[in-house]
C-alpha angles and dihedrals in degrees: 000000000000118000113219115215118212111268121250090250094055091048091051092049091050091049094052095042099045105026115019098040095049090046092050090048093051092049090049092051092049091046092053092045090052090053092050091050092048091048091049092048090047091052094047089050090052090048093051091046091050093052091048091052097041090069091058098047095088091055095061097084095116097038098087101059110134121253107239134174130195116220089235098040115128093201136011123220113202136200106212139154115287114221115253115231116202089206095063121113108263091219093063091045106191132342118214113245116248089217122030127199116220115235104198126134110202110205140140096228120023119225134149092270109114116243128192112262113258133188112248128223123205127245090242135069093233121127115271122266115242131215122257108271112260091237090075089065093214107172114245114199139181140203120211111271116267121250115284115276115261118262116238122217113215115231122226119265121262121273107276088226097054109123118211138168088270135008114292109237120235120254113283115233115246114268113254112250092196088220096302116144100237123186106195124197125185110220113204132187116196132199097198095123094061101037096059093194098115094252130104115221119191102216088167117061121167126165111213111199116190115196103209091185096060101019094237130127134215128196123199121186120206116202114236092233096063108129106219142156111268105206118251090009130053146277112305146137112302091234089061092066096085092050090048089052090055089071086077133225095118123116092222099032124240093338092064091060090047089052094048091048092054092046093052100043104031106017089236120136113208116195104193140009137213119196128187133181126220094267091052094048092054092046094054092050093045089048091059093045100259129296134268112234130178114212113210094169121047112241123210128189147128121264107286129219112266093007136086130226108245112260091234092057120108129224111250101191146340090273089080099256120148129197127207102206128210110292147084120294141174108224130197121223093267091045094048087052090056090049093047097046103038118110109152094117094024140041142250086263093059090040088061089054091053092048090053087050091054090050091053090047092054091047092049094046095048092046096048094046094045093244089120090060089053094053094108091059090044097044093101091056091045095056089052091069101025118065104213143147092213110121129222091252088052091056093048093050093052096042097085090055091051091049095048097040119117124204091250091062092059113087121192124208129188134167119251117228115244089008102061092017142036119222109232138171120223121224085256089061098253118145111226141157122248112209113243100215096191091065097027096058097067091050090053091048090050091048088061093054128081120227112290122240091255089055092052092052090052096045092049091071115119112237125188117199122200129188111233094176138067091247108115119244097358089136089058091048093052095043091051090047090056091044088055086063092048097259121139105240131160126198107229103181128238125009123224089280140006103227100082112137103185124038118249130212119199118194112204095177099065089208124135103182113071092002125147093214099101091045094051091049092048095049094047096038094240115170119239091240089059095057114099124191110209112162113213120176089192094053122143092204134023097227137017125200122196110193121220130201089263092061115135125162096168099125096148131099096282128126124220116269109277093038131090141180091223 
């Protein structure tokens, strides 16, 4: 009887099924487990590092002084970051370095290409700032430098023969940084969860420019109806750029197309992005317990999808419109969303201003409550609701600036309709805004510059605001309105009486040159005949404002309640 041996094929199948496959599965499981363990160890290391650094953040108040040099200076004393040594005695904390080395890269366009350090001069003729004398023993601390800024590759220009609904603008030259170390983040708000059409439109676009040389911040809002050239495509609304990028073909996803679009049309290079949807916006604000907002222009609108009309708003008519009058309010996440998105009696231009106002309110609330200092521990939760390519190390490097920032160091920029833009209707009947580059260019250049020394002198004036009416919180509204323009104002409650009709401005300095008097009067709409100059060498404040019932500081593109542009 013949004995049949298994065929080679059957032996091969048996080997694969019972030996090779189990072996591969075991190796895959071990490899995955190793990855999980490494990720866990890395996360624990980040947590330990974050906790170590958190303790030193409050001590960085003097770290961010700008490095300045006078043309005639014989020597330059610099405030710089002292190097942290893990071997130091914790009880002694950190000793200020007797000699500091500047770490400034002066370049017109930041990339990850190393440049030789250069001393930086200011754009003013003011005398140089000097470091705090070593005798004061103020701790000067550093955090390790963040990773190099990403290098951008410029795309080619459009085909000269390309025909579009309007002329394609030529590429804008990059804005000169004047040697400042700028860290630019594109903040995006998407409405994808309520449109349900498969596309993400970024109706909120704010460029956050952090000047790491001077410790100042600029915010620039771009209206969604700007009609721009989207590289490798065509002319379109700016809020369609992200959706176009979703079609693929970009090395860094949709952000790369956003970056190229901003470079081409505005000469601004953004390094990173952070995008949030409506639910994430509400969640962040609710997590910090709401935000405090002062309303200087009454806002009117219907209830909005995904948002809530503020509980303090009043019903205007039977058509379902509500108005949030001038005053100070604490808003929940859903209420803040209504305030930030509303535009029935305003415009996209003013909506950008209110969105910046909400960002300032979030920063102020998290700073005052200590939540900002806990950001390293909360970073994992933040990235669950915020889509961003910012890394943990980037956040750590920027945190000292955010903790030591004061409201006067935040400058807000917005385009003005018919001055920076030209209203235009496309052949399809869409109403859009064409950028006017002759007037827009100076705004963009100003956006890249920190406050000048003369500005800082004017903005350093102490202003006391009193409420001379029966309207609640008007002193807070006016003080915040002045603060929005970088002035140092404090709401001080009720005046000596509540029957003032016209607002009054009292100047206790008696100065004319370099005075904030005219700017205060302009912002608060105070008539010249109601300005009193009363020099007082023993003054507690430089200026005093008493608000009357005719007070109105709504100088933005907002119509009175009951009127609409639509």
